[in-house]
ZAMARTI-101886 format. One record per residue (C-alpha): x, y, z negated. Coordinates in Angstrom, 3 decimals, decimal comma. Layout:
BEGIN
X;Y;Z
...
This chain:
BEGIN
0,075;-0,082;0,261
2,859;2,477;-1,029
4,914;1,694;2,311
2,376;2,150;4,021
2,006;6,040;3,085
5,217;6,438;3,276
5,524;5,431;7,034
2,114;6,909;7,600
3,853;10,423;5,915
6,771;10,067;8,008
5,277;9,541;11,301
3,629;12,851;10,542
6,666;14,173;9,872
8,311;13,097;12,892
5,412;13,846;14,780
5,698;17,389;13,589
9,197;18,056;14,638
8,593;16,842;18,248
6,314;19,815;17,999
8,239;22,633;16,496
10,742;21,795;18,807
8,347;21,532;21,839
7,043;25,095;20,638
10,466;26,058;20,043
11,351;28,201;23,286
8,241;30,603;22,463
9,458;32,053;19,856
10,958;35,430;20,090
14,167;36,351;18,569
15,185;39,574;20,524
18,101;41,247;19,371
15,721;44,741;18,924
13,127;42,466;16,256
16,427;42,493;14,019
17,000;44,273;11,147
19,911;46,338;11,207
22,124;46,806;8,313
21,821;50,315;6,509
25,521;50,423;4,959
29,231;51,439;5,996
31,094;48,424;6,720
34,554;48,310;6,052
37,414;46,330;7,506
40,089;43,754;6,293
43,456;44,088;7,943
43,896;41,748;10,682
46,413;43,001;12,743
50,567;42,305;12,071
51,258;46,597;12,003
48,183;46,685;9,381
49,116;44,295;6,982
52,670;45,090;7,226
52,006;49,005;6,391
49,676;47,937;2,796
49,737;45,809;0,374
48,870;41,958;1,238
47,808;39,182;-1,415
49,885;38,411;-4,052
52,023;41,208;-4,473
51,823;42,544;-8,216
50,633;45,983;-9,299
54,543;46,800;-10,141
55,575;45,741;-6,748
52,721;47,636;-4,718
53,789;50,634;-7,458
57,409;50,335;-6,081
56,272;49,675;-2,386
53,749;51,815;-1,641
53,980;55,043;-4,043
51,245;55,666;-6,782
47,713;55,040;-5,818
45,759;58,680;-5,351
43,704;57,331;-7,184
43,257;54,614;-10,208
39,544;53,867;-9,996
37,161;52,540;-13,063
38,046;48,967;-13,778
35,310;46,327;-13,852
34,521;43,028;-15,061
37,178;41,467;-17,546
33,700;40,759;-20,088
34,404;37,001;-19,933
37,205;34,907;-18,909
35,041;33,568;-15,693
34,677;37,793;-15,193
38,529;38,871;-14,543
39,445;42,187;-14,808
39,098;43,933;-11,539
41,018;46,880;-10,811
40,638;49,099;-7,756
43,652;51,887;-6,212
43,125;54,068;-3,575
45,278;55,155;-1,059
45,284;57,196;2,088
43,321;54,981;4,742
42,537;51,792;2,031
41,907;50,407;-1,061
43,802;48,136;-2,875
41,862;45,745;-4,601
43,392;43,654;-7,855
42,493;40,705;-10,297
44,663;40,708;-13,147
47,575;42,047;-11,545
47,420;40,829;-8,538
46,438;42,256;-5,517
43,258;39,840;-3,771
42,686;42,229;-1,396
43,438;45,085;0,733
40,222;46,799;2,574
40,753;49,348;5,031
38,868;52,763;5,227
36,214;52,631;8,478
37,571;55,710;10,600
33,300;56,296;11,664
33,409;56,789;7,726
36,405;60,000;8,220
33,119;62,803;10,266
């Protein structure tokens, strides 16, 4: 009895899948209907010349300051309230921001050139 019910349900599901697949081409997924993001994106260093002129992952705060000088701004630390939330420090330099987890670089994010205007 249970086996027949399970088989009947499976055949209904398989049938529904085929019906859905048959009508998939009628769905309109044009880009015009897609929502556009309202935030300005920033990008990571992707070119060799960019990453050579900015701190790289794993560098310590002391190494960054020695090699690139003092930042234009040291933003307030975030996190650090629990072992699972390590302190994140952000240092602003001309054209990019360096993110540290505890005292090591985890990312360098370049400012988008479009935001300058």
